[in-house]
Backbone as JSON, one array per atom type, in Angstrom:
{
  "sequence": "MLTLTVLQRQNLKARAHALNPVVMIGNAGLTPSVLDEIRRALKSHELIKIRAGGERAEREVMLLEICETLDAAPVQHIGKILVVYQPQEDEPEKKPTKRKGKPLTKKQMGSSSR",
  "N": [[-36.88, 20.66, -60.75], [-35.04, 18.77, -63.03], [-35.78, 15.71, -64.74], [-34.27, 12.68, -65.74], [-34.0, 10.12, -68.25], [-33.15, 6.64, -68.03], [-31.3, 5.91, -70.0], [-30.33, 8.43, -70.82], [-29.11, 9.2, -68.42], [-27.09, 7.25, -68.21], [-25.5, 7.88, -70.46], [-24.66, 10.45, -69.71], [-23.2, 9.87, -67.41], [-21.08, 8.48, -68.53], [-19.92, 10.54, -70.05], [-19.14, 12.21, -67.98], [-17.17, 10.85, -66.69], [-14.45, 11.41, -67.33], [-14.12, 13.96, -66.4], [-12.93, 16.54, -64.16], [-13.49, 17.66, -60.78], [-15.09, 20.83, -60.57], [-16.09, 22.55, -58.74], [-15.81, 23.01, -55.27], [-17.19, 22.05, -52.22], [-16.95, 23.2, -49.08], [-16.36, 23.19, -45.5], [-18.22, 25.09, -44.7], [-20.49, 24.49, -46.03], [-23.33, 24.51, -48.23], [-23.39, 27.43, -49.39], [-24.75, 30.65, -50.43], [-22.87, 31.82, -52.17], [-21.45, 29.6, -53.11], [-23.49, 28.29, -54.49], [-23.89, 30.2, -56.51], [-21.46, 29.95, -57.87], [-21.66, 27.32, -58.77], [-23.84, 27.64, -60.47], [-22.7, 29.32, -62.43], [-20.74, 27.59, -63.44], [-22.3, 25.5, -64.48], [-23.61, 26.9, -66.47], [-21.59, 27.38, -68.29], [-20.48, 24.87, -68.77], [-22.37, 22.77, -68.74], [-22.36, 20.04, -67.84], [-21.17, 19.01, -64.81], [-18.77, 18.18, -62.22], [-18.85, 18.0, -58.7], [-17.12, 18.38, -55.72], [-17.8, 17.4, -52.51], [-17.9, 17.79, -48.98], [-18.46, 16.3, -45.72], [-21.03, 14.14, -44.25], [-22.64, 11.27, -45.81], [-25.45, 11.48, -45.94], [-25.78, 14.24, -45.66], [-24.55, 15.08, -48.03], [-26.32, 14.05, -49.93], [-28.6, 15.58, -49.41], [-27.53, 18.08, -50.09], [-27.11, 17.69, -52.85], [-29.76, 17.35, -53.79], [-30.79, 19.87, -53.07], [-29.2, 21.59, -54.63], [-29.98, 20.81, -57.22], [-32.75, 21.37, -57.2], [-32.77, 24.13, -56.69], [-31.34, 25.21, -58.87], [-32.63, 24.21, -61.06], [-31.72, 21.78, -62.23], [-30.43, 18.49, -63.11], [-29.86, 15.63, -61.13], [-27.16, 13.48, -61.66], [-25.29, 11.6, -60.74], [-24.0, 10.22, -57.68], [-21.3, 9.49, -56.12], [-19.37, 8.47, -53.56], [-17.63, 11.23, -52.41], [-18.18, 12.77, -54.57], [-20.29, 14.62, -56.64], [-22.38, 14.63, -59.45], [-23.75, 16.82, -61.73], [-26.21, 17.92, -64.03], [-27.23, 20.31, -66.4], [-29.06, 21.27, -69.06], [-27.9, 23.36, -71.68], [-29.22, 26.44, -72.76], [-30.43, 26.96, -76.01], [-28.81, 29.27, -77.94], [-29.55, 31.9, -80.2], [-28.11, 31.74, -83.44], [-25.38, 33.78, -84.34], [-25.11, 36.18, -86.91], [-22.57, 36.34, -89.34], [-20.29, 39.0, -89.14], [-19.46, 41.82, -91.17], [-16.21, 42.33, -92.44], [-14.16, 44.95, -91.43], [-12.32, 47.53, -92.99], [-9.81, 47.54, -95.61], [-10.48, 45.92, -98.76], [-9.28, 42.65, -99.75], [-6.33, 42.26, -101.72], [-5.53, 41.07, -105.09], [-3.22, 39.61, -104.94], [-3.13, 38.9, -102.25], [-5.39, 37.28, -102.06], [-4.69, 35.3, -103.74], [-4.02, 33.85, -106.89], [-6.47, 32.46, -108.97], [-6.43, 31.68, -111.53], [-4.54, 29.96, -112.52]],
  "CA": [[-35.77, 19.74, -60.93], [-35.18, 17.98, -64.24], [-35.69, 14.26, -64.62], [-33.59, 12.06, -66.87], [-34.27, 8.72, -68.48], [-32.01, 5.78, -67.67], [-30.31, 6.0, -71.08], [-29.69, 9.74, -70.71], [-28.23, 9.18, -67.25], [-25.93, 6.43, -68.54], [-24.66, 8.66, -71.36], [-24.05, 11.55, -68.95], [-22.18, 9.27, -66.54], [-19.92, 8.18, -69.38], [-19.27, 11.83, -70.37], [-18.59, 12.81, -66.75], [-16.08, 10.04, -66.15], [-13.14, 12.04, -67.54], [-14.12, 15.32, -65.86], [-12.43, 16.82, -62.83], [-14.42, 18.54, -60.05], [-14.86, 22.24, -60.82], [-16.54, 23.27, -57.56], [-15.59, 22.29, -54.01], [-18.05, 22.52, -51.13], [-16.16, 23.0, -47.87], [-17.0, 23.03, -44.18], [-19.33, 26.03, -44.56], [-21.67, 23.9, -46.63], [-23.88, 25.06, -49.46], [-23.67, 28.85, -49.18], [-25.19, 31.3, -51.66], [-21.74, 32.03, -53.1], [-21.17, 28.3, -53.74], [-24.56, 28.09, -55.47], [-23.6, 31.06, -57.66], [-20.34, 29.35, -58.59], [-22.2, 26.14, -59.46], [-24.68, 28.17, -61.55], [-21.8, 29.77, -63.49], [-20.09, 26.41, -64.03], [-23.3, 24.81, -65.3], [-23.92, 27.72, -67.64], [-20.53, 27.27, -69.28], [-20.06, 23.49, -69.05], [-23.55, 21.92, -68.88], [-22.21, 18.84, -67.01], [-20.04, 19.28, -63.92], [-18.56, 17.39, -61.01], [-18.71, 18.81, -57.5], [-16.57, 17.63, -54.59], [-18.48, 17.87, -51.32], [-17.49, 17.16, -47.74], [-19.55, 15.94, -44.82], [-21.55, 12.77, -44.26], [-23.37, 10.89, -47.01], [-26.82, 12.04, -45.9], [-25.64, 15.67, -45.93], [-24.26, 15.25, -49.46], [-27.56, 13.78, -50.67], [-29.43, 16.77, -49.24], [-26.9, 19.13, -50.91], [-27.37, 17.38, -54.27], [-31.17, 17.68, -54.07], [-30.97, 21.32, -52.97], [-28.57, 22.19, -55.83], [-30.81, 20.52, -58.38], [-34.03, 22.08, -57.1], [-32.52, 25.56, -56.77], [-30.82, 25.6, -60.17], [-33.39, 23.5, -62.08], [-30.76, 20.86, -62.87], [-30.74, 17.08, -62.89], [-28.79, 14.86, -60.5], [-26.73, 12.38, -62.52], [-24.59, 10.57, -60.0], [-23.43, 10.55, -56.37], [-20.39, 8.41, -55.73], [-18.43, 8.97, -52.54], [-17.76, 12.67, -52.18], [-18.33, 13.43, -55.86], [-21.65, 14.79, -57.14], [-22.4, 14.99, -60.86], [-24.99, 17.56, -61.98], [-26.41, 18.27, -65.44], [-28.25, 21.3, -66.75], [-28.9, 21.54, -70.49], [-27.7, 24.76, -72.04], [-30.27, 27.0, -73.6], [-29.94, 27.24, -77.35], [-28.73, 30.69, -78.26], [-29.69, 32.09, -81.64], [-26.8, 31.88, -84.08], [-25.05, 35.15, -84.75], [-24.76, 36.32, -88.3], [-21.19, 36.82, -89.45], [-20.2, 40.44, -89.36], [-18.59, 42.19, -92.27], [-14.88, 42.78, -92.04], [-13.91, 46.36, -91.64], [-11.0, 47.78, -93.56], [-9.65, 47.44, -97.05], [-10.67, 44.59, -99.32], [-8.05, 41.95, -100.06], [-5.83, 42.42, -103.09], [-5.44, 39.8, -105.83], [-2.06, 38.88, -104.45], [-3.49, 38.34, -100.94], [-6.36, 36.23, -102.27], [-4.09, 34.23, -104.55], [-4.64, 33.82, -108.22], [-7.16, 31.21, -109.23], [-6.43, 31.43, -112.97], [-3.37, 29.16, -112.89]],
  "C": [[-36.05, 18.9, -62.17], [-35.12, 16.49, -63.94], [-35.06, 13.71, -65.9], [-34.02, 10.62, -67.02], [-33.01, 7.93, -68.12], [-30.92, 5.89, -68.73], [-29.59, 7.33, -71.05], [-28.69, 9.76, -69.55], [-26.96, 8.39, -67.53], [-24.96, 7.2, -69.46], [-23.95, 9.79, -70.62], [-22.98, 11.03, -68.0], [-20.91, 8.99, -67.32], [-19.17, 9.46, -69.74], [-18.57, 12.41, -69.17], [-17.38, 12.07, -66.23], [-14.73, 10.75, -66.24], [-13.05, 13.44, -66.92], [-13.47, 15.38, -64.48], [-13.43, 17.72, -62.1], [-14.06, 20.01, -60.3], [-15.29, 23.1, -59.64], [-16.31, 22.39, -56.33], [-16.5, 22.9, -52.95], [-17.32, 22.16, -49.84], [-16.98, 22.86, -46.62], [-18.21, 23.95, -43.99], [-20.61, 25.5, -45.19], [-22.09, 24.62, -47.9], [-24.32, 26.51, -49.24], [-24.17, 29.45, -50.49], [-24.06, 31.53, -52.66], [-21.36, 30.73, -53.8], [-22.23, 28.0, -54.78], [-24.35, 28.95, -56.71], [-22.49, 30.48, -58.51], [-20.8, 28.12, -59.37], [-23.05, 26.58, -60.65], [-23.81, 28.61, -62.72], [-21.15, 28.58, -64.21], [-21.06, 25.64, -64.92], [-23.62, 25.58, -66.57], [-22.86, 27.56, -68.71], [-20.19, 25.84, -69.65], [-21.2, 22.5, -69.23], [-23.51, 20.67, -67.98], [-20.98, 19.04, -66.15], [-19.97, 18.26, -62.79], [-18.33, 18.36, -59.87], [-18.14, 17.91, -56.41], [-17.17, 18.24, -53.32], [-17.97, 17.11, -50.1], [-18.7, 16.76, -46.91], [-19.96, 14.48, -44.96], [-22.39, 12.53, -45.52], [-24.77, 11.51, -47.04], [-26.78, 13.55, -46.19], [-25.38, 15.93, -47.4], [-25.5, 15.0, -50.31], [-28.5, 14.99, -50.6], [-28.88, 17.92, -50.08], [-27.22, 18.92, -52.38], [-28.81, 17.74, -54.63], [-31.4, 19.19, -54.03], [-30.38, 22.03, -54.19], [-29.49, 22.01, -57.03], [-32.15, 21.25, -58.35], [-33.82, 23.58, -57.27], [-32.16, 26.0, -58.18], [-31.56, 24.96, -61.34], [-32.46, 22.62, -62.91], [-31.18, 19.43, -62.55], [-29.57, 16.39, -62.18], [-28.44, 13.67, -61.39], [-26.17, 11.25, -61.69], [-24.08, 11.11, -58.67], [-22.61, 9.36, -55.94], [-19.39, 9.0, -54.75], [-18.68, 10.44, -52.28], [-17.93, 13.46, -53.47], [-19.81, 13.43, -56.27], [-21.56, 15.21, -58.6], [-23.77, 15.6, -61.14], [-25.02, 17.98, -63.45], [-27.51, 19.31, -65.57], [-28.08, 21.63, -68.22], [-28.78, 23.03, -70.76], [-28.82, 25.21, -72.94], [-29.69, 27.3, -74.96], [-29.99, 28.73, -77.6], [-28.88, 30.84, -79.76], [-28.3, 32.32, -82.25], [-26.61, 33.31, -84.52], [-24.67, 35.16, -86.21], [-23.31, 36.81, -88.38], [-21.18, 38.3, -89.78], [-19.24, 40.72, -90.49], [-17.26, 42.66, -91.71], [-14.75, 44.25, -92.35], [-12.51, 46.51, -92.24], [-11.02, 47.58, -95.07], [-9.96, 46.03, -97.54], [-9.32, 43.96, -99.66], [-7.64, 42.19, -101.5], [-5.79, 41.06, -103.76], [-4.3, 38.96, -105.31], [-2.39, 38.2, -103.11], [-4.48, 37.18, -101.09], [-5.75, 35.05, -103.01], [-4.78, 34.18, -105.9], [-5.27, 32.46, -108.46], [-7.15, 30.86, -110.72], [-5.25, 30.59, -113.42], [-3.73, 27.89, -113.54]]
}
């Protein structure tokens, strides 16, 4: 489980304020399929909100289990909303590929001798 500094947590809370929950945890609880959905959401968004049901103690356990299982950091737990952060791995930049087809004509490029 990742740990965050106070300043990092404050910045993430501010970023998460405008977000809507992307994953809902229902009566079945934290099932493997819900964990997979959370994993996918974190991979594409890095910072997500989760709406969870149940009692407060159950939600705290869910938050800790999510963070330990997915190697994420708990940011916030307010009411039924859980905020989770997982930094995205830096992917190597792709080199631009060459365009296939005919080269552009002078008319298509525009004349620069005006």
